[in-house]
C-alpha positions in Angstrom: 0.0 0.0 0.0 1.2 3.5 -0.8 0.9 6.4 1.7 2.0 10.0 1.7 5.2 11.3 3.4 4.9 14.6 5.3 7.5 17.0 6.8 7.1 18.4 10.3 5.3 21.4 8.8 2.5 19.2 7.7 3.3 19.5 3.9 3.2 16.5 1.7 6.7 15.8 0.2 6.2 12.5 -1.5 5.0 8.9 -0.9 6.2 5.6 0.2 5.2 2.0 -0.4 4.4 0.1 2.8 4.5 -3.7 2.7 1.1 -5.2 2.9 2.5 -8.1 4.9 3.0 -5.6 7.8 0.6 -2.7 7.2 -2.1 -4.3 5.0 -3.3 -7.5 6.6 -6.8 -8.2 7.9 -6.5 -7.3 11.7 -6.9 -10.2 14.0 -8.9 -9.0 16.9 -8.3 -12.1 19.1 -4.5 -11.7 18.8 -4.7 -8.0 19.7 -6.9 -8.8 22.6 -4.6 -11.4 24.0 -1.6 -9.1 23.6 -3.3 -6.3 25.5 -4.4 -8.7 28.3 -0.9 -10.0 28.6 0.6 -6.4 28.6 -1.8 -5.2 31.4 -1.2 -8.4 33.4 2.6 -7.7 33.4 1.9 -4.2 34.8 0.2 -5.6 37.9 2.4 -5.8 41.0 0.6 -8.5 42.9 2.1 -7.2 46.2 -1.2 -7.0 48.2 -1.4 -9.3 51.2 -3.2 -9.8 54.5 -1.8 -11.7 57.5 -3.2 -15.1 58.5 -3.5 -16.2 62.1 0.0 -17.5 62.3 1.4 -14.1 61.3 -0.4 -11.7 63.7 0.8 -10.9 67.2 -0.8 -12.3 70.3 -2.1 -15.7 71.1 -0.2 -18.4 72.9 -2.1 -18.3 76.1 -5.8 -19.4 76.3 -7.7 -16.1 76.9 -9.9 -17.6 79.6 -11.0 -20.9 81.1 -12.9 -23.3 79.0 -15.9 -23.4 81.4 -17.5 -21.2 84.1 -17.7 -17.8 82.4 -20.9 -18.3 80.5 -19.2 -17.1 77.3 -18.1 -18.9 74.2 -15.0 -21.0 74.2 -11.8 -19.3 73.0 -8.4 -20.7 72.4 -6.4 -17.8 70.9 -6.7 -14.1 70.4 -5.3 -14.7 66.9 -8.5 -16.3 65.8 -10.1 -14.8 62.6 -13.3 -14.0 64.5 -11.4 -11.7 66.9 -10.6 -8.1 66.3 -6.9 -8.0 65.5 -6.9 -11.7 64.6 -5.7 -13.2 61.3 -7.8 -13.2 58.1 -9.1 -16.1 56.2 -8.8 -16.4 52.4 -7.2 -13.0 52.1 -5.1 -12.0 49.1 -1.6 -13.4 48.8 1.5 -12.1 47.0 1.7 -13.7 43.6 2.7 -12.8 40.0 0.2 -12.1 37.2 2.7 -12.9 34.4 1.2 -14.4 31.3 3.1 -15.9 28.3 2.2 -14.9 24.8 3.5 -17.1 22.0 6.0 -15.4 19.6 3.9 -15.9 16.5 0.8 -14.5 18.3 2.8 -11.5 19.5 4.0 -10.9 16.0 0.5 -11.2 14.6 -1.0 -8.9 17.2 1.5 -6.1 16.4 1.1 -6.4 12.6 -2.7 -6.4 13.1 -2.4 -3.2 15.2 -0.3 -1.5 12.5 -2.7 -2.6 9.8 -5.7 -1.4 11.8 -4.3 2.1 12.2 -3.4 2.2 8.5 -6.9 1.0 7.5 -8.4 3.8 9.6 -6.1 6.3 7.9 -4.7 7.2 11.3 -1.1 6.2 10.3 1.2 8.9 8.9 4.9 8.7 7.7 7.1 11.7 8.6 10.4 12.8 7.1 13.2 12.3 9.6 14.0 15.3 11.6 16.0 16.0 14.8 16.0 18.6 17.5 19.2 20.3 18.6 17.8 20.6 22.1 14.6 19.7 23.9 11.9 22.1 22.7 8.3 21.3 23.7 6.9 24.2 21.7 8.4 22.9 18.5 6.8 19.4 18.9 3.5 20.9 19.9 3.5 23.1 16.8 4.2 20.0 14.6 1.2 18.2 16.2 -0.9 21.2 15.6 -0.1 21.1 11.9 -1.7 17.6 11.7 -4.6 18.7 14.0 -3.8 15.9 16.5 -2.5 18.0 19.4 -5.5 17.1 21.6 -5.5 13.4 20.6 -3.5 10.5 21.7 -0.5 10.2 19.4 2.4 7.7 19.2 5.6 8.9 17.5 7.8 6.0 16.4 11.5 6.6 15.7 14.2 4.4 14.3 16.3 4.8 17.4 16.1 6.4 20.8 15.9 10.2 20.5 16.3 11.8 23.9 15.7 15.4 22.7 12.4 14.4 21.0 11.4 12.4 24.0 12.1 15.2 26.4 10.3 17.6 24.1 7.1 15.6 24.1 6.9 14.2 27.6 5.0 17.2 29.0 2.4 17.1 26.1 -0.7 15.2 27.2 -1.5 12.0 25.4 1.8 12.0 23.4 4.3 9.2 23.6 7.6 8.8 21.7 9.0 5.2 21.3 11.8 3.7 19.2 10.4 1.0 16.8 11.9 -1.9 18.8 10.1 -0.8 22.0 6.6 -0.4 20.6 4.0 -2.9 21.9 0.6 -3.8 20.6 -0.8 -1.9 23.6 1.0 1.3 22.6 -0.4 1.0 19.1 -4.0 0.4 20.2 -4.0 2.9 23.1 -3.1 5.8 20.8 -5.5 6.9 18.0 -2.8 8.4 15.8 0.5 6.8 14.8 3.3 8.9 13.3 6.3 6.9 12.0 9.6 8.4 11.0 10.5 7.5 7.4 13.7 5.7 8.5 11.7 3.6 11.1 9.4 2.2 8.4 12.2 0.0 7.0 13.3 -1.0 10.5 9.7 -2.1 11.3 9.3 -4.1 8.1 12.7 -5.8 8.6 12.0 -6.6 12.2 9.0 -8.7 11.2 10.8 -10.3 8.2 13.6 -11.4 10.5 11.3 -12.6 13.2 12.4 -16.0 14.6 
């Protein structure tokens, strides 16, 4: 499929042929769903926990005699029915990690790229660099494409600290190098802007997938 190339001023400067094997397949909703579920599961800490009766303080001595007080029998102050006692069936520390097969991971990312291309929400930009962090310059560029109030993912061919620093204070904007982009990133941002040099990197990364 062929798409236009734009400069950072929003002007069309040419076109580029995108491989249908990466940007033109029929999106697989199931693959994308599983990739997002896996991504969100990995973000969970799983550190919540309550103490069971063997972990709370107290106990040891029987609170009162078995008979003669006219009250219920009690063997320990650590009992779950006592205030300050342990809990039953409370949450325990555990991991939420899930495993996504490599082929399914590959399919989910290709599906996400193809979905954004199908929606016409994918644009290719001429490569540009910033001499120093300049938020205003990036905000002006987004304004040229009328996406400054929309979630936007900018994909670069390599880590660009100046571009990242320039965009981190702009709401809903995320800058990622092509090798760090996940299916969740692609689906959680309405607009995708790919640097021209990153297009080839993306296509080659899927061709060389093992």
